[in-house]
C-alpha positions as CSV (number, residue, x, y, z in Angstrom):
1,M,3.2,-8.8,-17.3
2,A,6.4,-9.9,-15.6
3,K,8.9,-12.7,-16.2
4,C,9.4,-15.6,-13.8
5,D,12.8,-15.6,-12.2
6,V,13.1,-19.4,-12.7
7,C,11.8,-20.1,-16.2
8,G,11.4,-16.7,-17.8
9,K,7.8,-17.2,-18.6
10,D,5.7,-14.1,-19.1
11,E,3.0,-14.0,-16.3
12,S,0.1,-11.5,-16.3
13,M,-0.4,-12.1,-12.6
14,P,3.0,-12.8,-11.2
15,Y,3.6,-14.0,-7.6
16,N,6.1,-12.3,-5.3
17,C,7.5,-14.6,-2.7
18,R,7.4,-12.9,0.7
19,H,10.3,-14.9,1.9
20,C,12.9,-14.2,-0.8
21,G,11.3,-11.3,-2.7
22,G,11.5,-13.0,-6.1
23,T,9.0,-12.9,-8.9
24,F,7.5,-16.3,-10.1
25,C,4.9,-17.8,-12.3
26,A,2.2,-20.1,-11.0
27,D,4.4,-23.2,-11.5
28,H,7.2,-21.8,-9.4
29,R,5.4,-19.6,-6.9
30,L,5.7,-22.1,-4.0
31,P,9.0,-21.9,-2.0
32,E,9.9,-25.5,-2.7
33,N,9.6,-24.9,-6.5
34,H,12.1,-22.0,-6.7
35,D,14.8,-22.9,-4.2
36,C,13.6,-20.3,-1.8
37,T,15.9,-19.3,1.1
38,G,12.9,-20.0,3.4
39,L,13.5,-23.7,2.9
40,Q,16.7,-23.7,4.9
41,D,14.8,-24.4,8.2
42,W,12.3,-27.0,6.9
43,N,14.3,-29.8,8.4
44,D,14.8,-28.0,11.7
45,P,13.6,-30.2,14.6
46,Q,12.0,-27.1,16.1
47,G,10.6,-25.9,12.8
48,V,7.4,-26.5,10.8
49,F,7.8,-30.3,10.6
50,D,8.2,-30.9,14.3
51,S,4.9,-32.7,15.0
52,G,6.2,-34.3,18.2
53,F,5.4,-37.8,16.8
54,D,8.2,-38.5,14.3
55,D,11.7,-38.9,15.9
56,S,13.3,-39.0,12.5
57,V,13.2,-35.2,12.2
58,N,15.9,-35.2,14.9
59,G,18.3,-37.0,12.7
60,G,17.8,-40.5,14.2
61,G,16.9,-42.2,10.9
62,G,18.0,-39.9,8.2
63,T,21.1,-38.2,6.8
64,S,22.2,-34.8,8.0
65,K,23.5,-31.9,5.8
66,A,26.3,-29.6,6.7
67,S,25.2,-26.7,8.7
68,S,25.0,-23.4,7.0
69,L,26.1,-20.1,8.4
70,A,22.4,-19.3,9.1
71,D,22.3,-22.3,11.4
72,K,24.9,-20.7,13.6
73,I,23.1,-17.4,14.0
74,P,21.1,-17.4,17.3
75,I,18.0,-16.1,15.5
76,N,15.4,-18.0,13.6
77,T,16.2,-16.9,10.0
78,G,13.6,-19.2,8.4
79,A,10.3,-18.5,6.8
80,G,8.5,-18.2,10.1
81,G,11.2,-16.4,12.0
82,P,11.3,-12.7,13.0
83,L,13.5,-11.8,10.0
84,A,10.9,-13.0,7.5
85,Y,9.2,-9.6,7.6
86,F,12.3,-7.9,6.2
87,R,12.6,-10.1,3.1
88,G,9.7,-8.4,1.4
89,N,10.1,-5.0,3.0
90,M,13.6,-3.7,2.3
91,T,12.3,-0.2,1.7
92,Y,11.1,0.1,5.3
93,T,14.2,-1.7,6.6
94,F,16.4,0.9,4.9
95,L,14.2,3.7,6.3
96,V,14.6,2.4,9.8
97,L,18.4,2.1,9.3
98,M,18.5,5.7,8.1
99,W,16.8,7.0,11.2
100,L,18.9,4.8,13.5
101,T,22.1,6.0,11.8
102,F,20.9,9.6,12.2
103,A,20.4,9.0,15.9
104,A,23.8,7.4,16.1
105,Q,25.3,10.5,14.5
106,L,23.8,12.7,17.2
107,V,25.0,10.4,20.0
108,V,28.5,10.1,18.7
109,R,28.8,13.8,18.1
110,A,27.5,14.6,21.6
111,A,29.4,11.9,23.5
112,F,32.7,12.0,21.6
113,D,33.5,14.7,19.0
114,Y,32.6,15.9,15.6
115,E,35.7,14.4,13.9
116,L,34.8,10.9,15.0
117,M,31.2,11.4,13.7
118,Q,32.7,12.4,10.3
119,T,35.1,9.5,10.3
120,L,32.2,7.0,10.9
121,F,29.5,8.5,8.7
122,V,30.8,11.1,6.2
123,L,32.4,10.1,2.8
124,R,35.3,12.6,2.4
125,P,37.6,13.2,-0.6
126,Y,40.6,13.2,1.8
127,Y,39.8,9.7,3.1
128,P,38.3,7.7,0.3
129,E,40.1,4.6,1.7
130,Y,37.6,4.7,4.6
131,V,35.5,2.1,2.7
132,W,32.9,1.8,5.5
133,T,31.8,5.4,4.8
134,W,30.9,4.3,1.2
135,V,27.8,2.7,2.9
136,T,27.3,4.5,6.2
137,S,27.2,7.9,4.3
138,V,24.2,6.7,2.4
139,F,22.2,6.2,5.6
140,A,23.6,9.3,7.4
141,H,22.1,12.8,7.0
142,G,23.0,16.4,7.6
143,G,19.9,17.4,9.5
144,L,16.3,16.8,10.2
145,Y,14.9,18.4,7.1
146,H,17.4,16.5,5.0
147,I,16.4,13.0,6.3
148,V,12.7,13.8,6.3
149,G,12.8,14.9,2.7
150,N,14.6,11.7,1.6
151,S,12.4,9.5,3.8
152,I,9.2,10.8,2.1
153,V,10.5,10.1,-1.4
154,I,11.8,6.6,-0.4
155,F,8.6,5.8,1.6
156,F,6.3,6.5,-1.4
157,F,8.4,5.4,-4.3
158,G,10.5,2.6,-2.8
159,P,7.8,-0.1,-2.3
160,L,6.7,0.3,-6.0
161,V,10.2,-0.4,-7.3
162,E,10.8,-3.2,-4.7
163,R,7.5,-4.9,-5.8
164,Y,8.7,-4.9,-9.5
165,V,12.3,-6.0,-9.1
166,G,12.2,-8.0,-5.8
167,S,13.7,-7.2,-2.5
168,R,17.2,-8.5,-3.3
169,N,17.5,-6.4,-6.5
170,F,16.0,-3.4,-4.8
171,A,18.6,-3.7,-2.0
172,I,21.4,-3.9,-4.5
173,L,20.0,-0.9,-6.4
174,F,19.7,1.2,-3.3
175,L,23.2,0.4,-1.9
176,V,25.1,0.5,-5.2
177,S,23.5,3.7,-6.5
178,G,23.9,5.4,-3.1
179,A,27.6,4.5,-2.9
180,L,28.4,5.4,-6.5
181,A,26.6,8.7,-6.1
182,G,28.7,9.6,-3.1
183,L,31.9,8.5,-4.7
184,S,31.2,10.5,-7.8
185,Q,30.6,13.6,-5.7
186,I,34.0,13.4,-3.9
187,A,35.6,12.6,-7.3
188,I,34.3,15.9,-8.7
189,Q,35.5,17.7,-5.6
190,I,39.0,16.4,-6.1
191,V,38.9,17.6,-9.7
192,E,37.4,21.0,-9.0
193,L,39.3,21.9,-5.9
194,N,43.0,22.7,-6.1
195,T,43.8,21.4,-2.7
196,I,42.2,18.5,-0.8
197,T,42.8,18.7,3.0
198,P,41.3,17.0,6.0
199,L,39.0,20.0,6.4
200,T,37.5,19.6,2.9
201,G,33.9,18.7,3.2
202,G,32.5,15.3,2.2
203,V,29.0,14.0,1.3
204,L,26.3,12.1,3.1
205,G,22.6,11.3,2.5
206,A,20.3,8.9,0.6
207,S,19.3,11.2,-2.2
208,G,21.4,9.3,-4.7
209,A,19.5,6.1,-3.9
210,A,16.2,8.0,-3.8
211,L,16.8,9.5,-7.3
212,A,17.8,6.0,-8.6
213,I,14.4,4.9,-7.4
214,L,12.8,7.9,-9.1
215,G,14.7,7.1,-12.3
216,V,13.4,3.5,-12.4
217,L,9.8,4.7,-12.1
218,T,10.4,7.4,-14.7
219,I,11.3,4.8,-17.3
220,L,8.5,2.3,-16.3
221,N,5.8,5.0,-16.4
222,P,6.8,8.5,-17.4
223,D,3.3,9.8,-17.1
224,L,2.9,8.7,-13.4
225,K,1.2,11.6,-11.6
226,V,3.0,12.9,-8.6
227,Y,1.5,15.4,-6.2
228,L,4.6,17.6,-5.4
229,Y,4.4,18.8,-1.8
230,F,0.9,17.1,-1.8
231,I,-0.4,20.0,-3.9
232,L,1.0,20.4,-7.4
233,P,0.3,17.4,-9.8
234,V,3.2,16.8,-12.2
235,P,4.2,13.8,-14.4
236,I,7.2,12.0,-12.9
237,W,9.3,12.7,-16.0
238,V,9.0,16.4,-15.3
239,L,10.3,15.9,-11.8
240,A,13.2,13.7,-13.0
241,G,14.0,16.1,-15.8
242,G,14.0,19.1,-13.4
243,Y,16.4,17.3,-11.1
244,A,18.7,16.6,-14.0
245,I,18.6,20.1,-15.4
246,F,19.3,21.7,-12.0
247,S,22.1,19.3,-11.3
248,I,23.8,19.8,-14.7
249,F,23.5,23.6,-14.3
250,F,25.1,23.8,-10.8
251,I,27.8,21.3,-11.7
252,G,28.7,23.5,-14.7
253,T,28.6,26.7,-12.7
254,G,30.2,25.3,-9.6
255,G,27.8,27.2,-7.3
256,G,24.6,26.8,-5.4
257,G,25.3,25.8,-1.8
258,N,25.8,22.5,0.0
259,V,23.9,20.0,-2.0
260,A,25.8,17.3,-3.9
261,H,24.4,17.7,-7.5
262,M,26.8,15.2,-9.0
263,A,25.5,12.6,-6.6
264,H,22.0,13.5,-7.6
265,L,22.8,13.2,-11.3
266,V,24.6,9.9,-11.0
267,G,21.9,8.4,-8.9
268,L,19.2,9.4,-11.4
269,A,21.3,8.1,-14.3
270,I,21.7,4.7,-12.6
271,G,18.0,4.5,-12.0
272,L,17.2,5.4,-15.6
273,A,19.6,2.8,-16.9
274,Y,18.3,0.1,-14.6
275,G,14.7,1.1,-15.4
276,Q,15.4,0.7,-19.1
277,Y,16.9,-2.8,-18.4
278,I,13.8,-3.8,-16.4
279,K,11.5,-2.5,-19.1
280,Q,13.2,-4.5,-21.8
281,N,13.1,-7.7,-19.8
282,R,9.7,-7.3,-18.0
283,N,6.5,-5.7,-19.2
284,V,5.6,-3.8,-16.1
285,S,3.8,-0.6,-15.3
286,A,3.3,1.7,-12.4
287,P,0.2,3.2,-10.9
288,N,-1.2,6.3,-12.5
289,R,-1.2,8.5,-9.4
290,L,1.1,8.9,-6.4
291,E,1.3,11.5,-3.7
292,F,4.5,12.6,-2.0
293,G,6.2,15.7,-0.6
294,G,9.9,16.3,-0.5
295,G,12.6,18.9,-0.3
296,G,16.0,19.8,-1.6
297,G,18.1,22.7,-2.7
298,P,21.0,23.7,-4.9
299,G,24.6,23.0,-4.1
300,G,28.2,23.0,-5.4
301,P,31.7,22.0,-4.5
302,G,33.2,22.5,-1.1
303,G,31.6,21.9,2.3
304,R,29.8,18.8,3.5
305,R,27.3,17.9,0.9
306,R,23.8,16.5,1.6
307,F,22.3,14.3,-1.1
Protein backbone atom coordinates (compact mmCIF):
# COMPACT_ATOMS: atom_id res chain seq x y z
CA MET A 1 0.00 0.00 0.00
CA ALA A 2 1.10 3.55 -0.67
CA LYS A 3 -0.55 6.97 -0.49
CA CYS A 4 -1.27 9.07 -3.54
CA ASP A 5 0.73 12.30 -3.53
CA VAL A 6 -2.35 14.23 -4.72
CA CYS A 7 -5.34 12.92 -2.77
CA GLY A 8 -3.70 10.77 -0.08
CA LYS A 9 -5.70 7.69 -1.09
CA ASP A 10 -4.24 4.33 -0.06
CA GLU A 11 -3.40 2.40 -3.22
CA SER A 12 -2.43 -1.27 -3.25
CA MET A 13 -0.91 -0.92 -6.72
CA PRO A 14 0.49 2.62 -6.82
CA TYR A 15 1.77 4.24 -9.98
CA ASN A 16 5.17 5.92 -10.08
CA CYS A 17 5.36 8.63 -12.73
CA ARG A 18 8.54 8.22 -14.74
CA HIS A 19 8.59 11.95 -15.50
CA CYS A 20 8.40 13.49 -12.02
CA GLY A 21 9.00 10.45 -9.76
CA GLY A 22 5.80 10.91 -7.74
CA THR A 23 3.46 8.20 -6.42
CA PHE A 24 -0.18 8.31 -7.54
CA CYS A 25 -3.45 6.41 -7.50
CA ALA A 26 -5.28 5.30 -10.64
CA ASP A 27 -7.20 8.58 -10.81
CA HIS A 28 -4.07 10.73 -10.76
CA ARG A 29 -1.51 8.52 -12.52
CA LEU A 30 -1.65 10.39 -15.83
CA PRO A 31 0.69 13.43 -16.07
CA GLU A 32 -2.18 15.83 -16.79
CA ASN A 33 -3.97 14.65 -13.62
CA HIS A 34 -1.20 15.49 -11.16
CA ASP A 35 0.38 18.64 -12.58
CA CYS A 36 3.41 16.71 -13.80
CA THR A 37 6.50 18.67 -14.75
CA GLY A 38 6.43 16.78 -18.05
CA LEU A 39 3.45 18.93 -19.10
CA GLN A 40 5.61 22.00 -19.54
CA ASP A 41 6.40 21.18 -23.18
CA TRP A 42 2.96 19.99 -24.28
CA ASN A 43 2.29 23.30 -26.04
CA ASP A 44 5.74 23.37 -27.60
CA PRO A 45 5.35 23.77 -31.40
CA GLN A 46 8.11 21.19 -31.80
CA GLY A 47 6.62 18.90 -29.16
CA VAL A 48 4.14 16.09 -29.07
CA PHE A 49 1.21 18.12 -30.47
CA ASP A 50 2.97 19.39 -33.59
CA SER A 51 1.08 17.42 -36.24
CA GLY A 52 2.03 19.78 -39.06
CA PHE A 53 -1.66 20.50 -39.83
CA ASP A 54 -2.71 22.90 -37.06
CA ASP A 55 -1.06 26.33 -37.19
CA SER A 56 -2.64 27.32 -33.89
CA VAL A 57 0.06 25.46 -31.99
CA ASN A 58 2.47 28.15 -33.13
CA GLY A 59 0.50 30.74 -31.23
CA GLY A 60 -1.38 32.20 -34.18
CA GLY A 61 -4.86 31.73 -32.76
CA GLY A 62 -4.32 31.17 -29.08
CA THR A 63 -2.87 32.87 -26.01
CA SER A 64 0.73 32.44 -24.95
CA LYS A 65 2.01 31.92 -21.43
CA ALA A 66 5.11 33.45 -19.93
CA SER A 67 8.14 31.39 -20.73
CA SER A 68 9.62 29.44 -17.87
CA LEU A 69 13.25 29.02 -17.03
CA ALA A 70 13.17 25.58 -18.64
CA ASP A 71 12.16 27.18 -21.95
CA LYS A 72 15.41 29.12 -21.98
CA ILE A 73 17.59 26.04 -21.55
CA PRO A 74 18.92 24.82 -24.93
CA ILE A 75 17.93 21.24 -24.05
CA ASN A 76 14.56 19.56 -24.35
CA THR A 77 13.59 19.20 -20.68
CA GLY A 78 10.14 17.80 -21.44
CA ALA A 79 8.71 14.32 -21.05
CA GLY A 80 10.28 13.09 -24.27
CA GLY A 81 13.60 14.90 -23.94
CA PRO A 82 17.02 13.47 -23.05
CA LEU A 83 16.63 14.50 -19.40
CA ALA A 84 13.46 12.43 -18.92
CA TYR A 85 15.57 9.36 -18.07
CA PHE A 86 17.04 11.02 -14.99
CA ARG A 87 13.66 11.87 -13.44
CA GLY A 88 13.10 8.29 -12.32
CA ASN A 89 16.74 7.29 -11.93
CA MET A 90 18.34 9.65 -9.43
CA THR A 91 20.25 6.76 -7.87
CA TYR A 92 22.19 6.11 -11.05
CA THR A 93 22.53 9.83 -11.73
CA PHE A 94 24.23 10.28 -8.37
CA LEU A 95 26.46 7.29 -9.02
CA VAL A 96 27.59 8.84 -12.30
CA LEU A 97 28.23 12.16 -10.54
CA MET A 98 30.30 10.37 -7.90
CA TRP A 99 32.59 8.82 -10.49
CA LEU A 100 32.83 12.03 -12.52
CA THR A 101 33.76 13.91 -9.35
CA PHE A 102 36.35 11.27 -8.47
CA ALA A 103 37.87 11.67 -11.94
CA ALA A 104 37.84 15.46 -11.52
CA GLN A 105 39.73 15.08 -8.24
CA LEU A 106 42.48 13.16 -9.99
CA VAL A 107 42.69 15.66 -12.84
CA VAL A 108 42.79 18.72 -10.57
CA ARG A 109 45.42 17.15 -8.32
CA ALA A 110 47.62 16.15 -11.26
CA ALA A 111 47.19 19.33 -13.32
CA PHE A 112 47.27 21.88 -10.47
CA ASP A 113 47.98 20.97 -6.87
CA TYR A 114 46.70 19.10 -3.83
CA GLU A 115 45.53 22.25 -2.04
CA LEU A 116 43.21 23.22 -4.91
CA MET A 117 41.76 19.71 -4.94
CA GLN A 118 41.01 19.98 -1.23
CA THR A 119 39.52 23.47 -1.65
CA LEU A 120 37.14 22.19 -4.32
CA PHE A 121 36.18 18.78 -2.95
CA VAL A 122 37.00 18.35 0.77
CA LEU A 123 34.85 19.69 3.62
CA ARG A 124 37.38 20.99 6.18
CA PRO A 125 36.80 22.31 9.72
CA TYR A 126 39.08 25.27 9.05
CA TYR A 127 36.99 26.36 6.05
CA PRO A 128 33.32 25.61 6.84
CA GLU A 129 32.38 28.77 4.92
CA TYR A 130 33.34 27.01 1.67
CA VAL A 131 29.69 26.08 1.22
CA TRP A 132 30.23 24.35 -2.14
CA THR A 133 32.19 21.64 -0.32
CA TRP A 134 29.06 20.81 1.66
CA VAL A 135 27.86 19.18 -1.58
CA THR A 136 31.01 18.36 -3.55
CA SER A 137 32.46 16.45 -0.57
CA VAL A 138 29.48 14.08 -0.73
CA PHE A 139 30.43 13.04 -4.27
CA ALA A 140 34.21 13.13 -3.77
CA HIS A 141 36.11 10.13 -2.40
CA GLY A 142 39.47 9.30 -0.91
CA GLY A 143 40.43 6.39 -3.12
CA LEU A 144 39.25 3.62 -5.44
CA TYR A 145 38.29 1.19 -2.67
CA HIS A 146 36.35 3.97 -0.94
CA ILE A 147 34.21 4.90 -3.94
CA VAL A 148 33.68 1.29 -5.00
CA GLY A 149 32.38 0.34 -1.54
CA ASN A 150 29.94 3.24 -1.42
CA SER A 151 28.86 2.67 -5.03
CA ILE A 152 27.93 -0.94 -4.33
CA VAL A 153 25.73 -0.03 -1.37
CA ILE A 154 24.03 2.83 -3.23
CA PHE A 155 23.60 0.76 -6.40
CA PHE A 156 21.70 -2.03 -4.64
CA PHE A 157 19.81 -0.10 -1.95
CA GLY A 158 19.22 3.26 -3.64
CA PRO A 159 16.66 2.16 -6.28
CA LEU A 160 14.50 0.51 -3.59
CA VAL A 161 14.26 3.68 -1.54
CA GLU A 162 13.82 5.86 -4.63
CA ARG A 163 10.94 3.67 -5.76
CA TYR A 164 9.13 4.13 -2.44
CA VAL A 165 9.67 7.85 -1.84
CA GLY A 166 9.98 9.19 -5.40
CA SER A 167 12.99 10.65 -7.18
CA ARG A 168 12.60 14.16 -5.76
CA ASN A 169 12.41 13.02 -2.14
CA PHE A 170 15.24 10.57 -2.71
CA ALA A 171 17.44 13.34 -4.08
CA ILE A 172 16.65 15.53 -1.06
CA LEU A 173 17.39 12.64 1.32
CA PHE A 174 20.70 11.89 -0.40
CA LEU A 175 21.98 15.46 -0.51
CA VAL A 176 20.72 16.58 2.92
CA SER A 177 21.92 13.48 4.76
CA GLY A 178 25.29 13.60 2.99
CA ALA A 179 25.82 17.28 3.78
CA LEU A 180 24.68 17.02 7.41
CA ALA A 181 26.84 13.94 7.93
CA GLY A 182 29.92 15.82 6.73
CA LEU A 183 29.11 18.93 8.77
CA SER A 184 28.61 16.82 11.90
CA GLN A 185 32.03 15.25 11.41
CA ILE A 186 33.89 18.56 11.16
CA ALA A 187 31.89 19.80 14.15
CA ILE A 188 33.18 16.96 16.31
CA GLN A 189 36.69 17.58 15.00
CA ILE A 190 36.45 21.18 16.15
CA VAL A 191 35.25 20.04 19.59
CA GLU A 192 37.79 17.23 20.04
CA LEU A 193 40.91 18.92 18.66
CA ASN A 194 42.48 21.71 20.64
CA THR A 195 43.72 23.59 17.58
CA ILE A 196 42.17 23.80 14.11
CA THR A 197 44.67 24.81 11.42
CA PRO A 198 44.60 24.77 7.61
CA LEU A 199 46.40 21.42 7.84
CA THR A 200 43.63 19.80 9.88
CA GLY A 201 42.02 17.08 7.79
CA GLY A 202 38.46 17.24 6.51
CA VAL A 203 35.88 14.74 5.30
CA LEU A 204 34.67 13.45 1.96
CA GLY A 205 32.55 10.57 0.68
CA ALA A 206 28.97 9.42 0.24
CA SER A 207 28.80 7.02 3.18
CA GLY A 208 26.56 9.37 5.15
CA ALA A 209 24.03 9.32 2.32
CA ALA A 210 24.50 5.56 1.84
CA LEU A 211 23.80 4.90 5.51
CA ALA A 212 20.73 7.13 5.36
CA ILE A 213 19.46 4.85 2.58
CA LEU A 214 20.33 1.83 4.73
CA GLY A 215 18.44 3.36 7.66
CA VAL A 216 15.27 3.89 5.62
CA LEU A 217 15.21 0.24 4.54
CA THR A 218 15.98 -0.92 8.08
CA ILE A 219 12.75 0.71 9.28
CA LEU A 220 10.64 -0.41 6.31
CA ASN A 221 11.76 -4.04 6.50
CA PRO A 222 14.18 -4.87 9.35
CA ASP A 223 14.29 -8.55 8.36
CA LEU A 224 15.43 -7.84 4.80
CA LYS A 225 18.14 -10.42 4.03
CA VAL A 226 21.43 -8.93 2.86
CA TYR A 227 24.26 -11.08 1.55
CA LEU A 228 27.24 -9.30 3.05
CA TYR A 229 30.20 -9.49 0.66
CA PHE A 230 27.88 -11.71 -1.42
CA ILE A 231 28.45 -14.56 1.05
CA LEU A 232 27.13 -14.03 4.57
CA PRO A 233 23.33 -13.61 4.91
CA VAL A 234 22.34 -11.18 7.66
CA PRO A 235 19.16 -9.20 8.41
CA ILE A 236 19.54 -5.56 7.50
CA TRP A 237 18.88 -4.49 11.10
CA VAL A 238 22.01 -6.35 12.18
CA LEU A 239 24.04 -4.50 9.58
CA ALA A 240 22.62 -1.13 10.63
CA GLY A 241 23.06 -1.95 14.31
CA GLY A 242 26.65 -2.99 13.71
CA TYR A 243 27.44 0.31 12.02
CA ALA A 244 25.84 2.19 14.90
CA ILE A 245 27.74 0.26 17.60
CA PHE A 246 31.10 0.65 15.90
CA SER A 247 30.49 4.34 15.25
CA ILE A 248 29.51 5.06 18.86
CA PHE A 249 32.49 3.07 20.15
CA PHE A 250 35.07 4.89 18.06
CA ILE A 251 33.49 8.28 18.66
CA GLY A 252 33.75 7.61 22.38
CA THR A 253 37.33 6.32 22.29
CA GLY A 254 38.57 8.82 19.69
CA GLY A 255 40.56 6.20 17.80
CA GLY A 256 40.39 3.87 14.85
CA GLY A 257 41.96 5.48 11.80
CA ASN A 258 40.63 7.76 9.11
CA VAL A 259 36.91 6.94 8.76
CA ALA A 260 34.37 9.57 9.80
CA HIS A 261 32.24 7.68 12.33
CA MET A 262 30.19 10.69 13.36
CA ALA A 263 29.21 11.13 9.73
CA HIS A 264 28.21 7.46 9.58
CA LEU A 265 26.13 7.74 12.73
CA VAL A 266 24.37 10.95 11.68
CA GLY A 267 23.60 9.58 8.21
CA LEU A 268 22.14 6.40 9.71
CA ALA A 269 20.09 8.40 12.24
CA ILE A 270 18.63 10.59 9.48
CA GLY A 271 17.68 7.50 7.48
CA LEU A 272 16.05 5.81 10.47
CA ALA A 273 14.05 8.94 11.26
CA TYR A 274 12.92 9.39 7.67
CA GLY A 275 12.11 5.70 7.37
CA GLN A 276 9.87 5.98 10.43
CA TYR A 277 8.13 8.97 8.88
CA ILE A 278 7.55 7.04 5.65
CA LYS A 279 6.28 4.01 7.53
CA GLN A 280 3.72 6.09 9.41
CA ASN A 281 2.43 7.74 6.25
CA ARG A 282 2.75 4.90 3.74
CA ASN A 283 2.28 1.18 4.20
CA VAL A 284 5.23 -0.09 2.18
CA SER A 285 7.55 -3.06 2.41
CA ALA A 286 10.88 -4.05 0.93
CA PRO A 287 11.89 -7.29 -0.82
CA ASN A 288 12.90 -10.17 1.39
CA ARG A 289 16.35 -10.71 -0.14
CA LEU A 290 19.06 -8.47 -1.48
CA GLU A 291 22.70 -9.07 -2.35
CA PHE A 292 25.46 -6.55 -2.03
CA GLY A 293 29.10 -6.25 -1.03
CA GLY A 294 30.83 -3.31 0.56
CA GLY A 295 33.70 -2.13 2.62
CA GLY A 296 34.64 0.19 5.37
CA GLY A 297 36.83 0.55 8.37
CA PRO A 298 37.26 2.27 11.69
CA GLY A 299 38.26 5.88 12.09
CA GLY A 300 38.56 8.78 14.49
CA PRO A 301 39.41 12.46 14.70
CA GLY A 302 42.27 14.04 12.76
CA GLY A 303 43.26 13.44 9.17
CA ARG A 304 41.07 13.51 6.10
CA ARG A 305 38.09 11.29 6.78
CA ARG A 306 36.38 9.04 4.27
CA PHE A 307 32.70 8.37 4.83
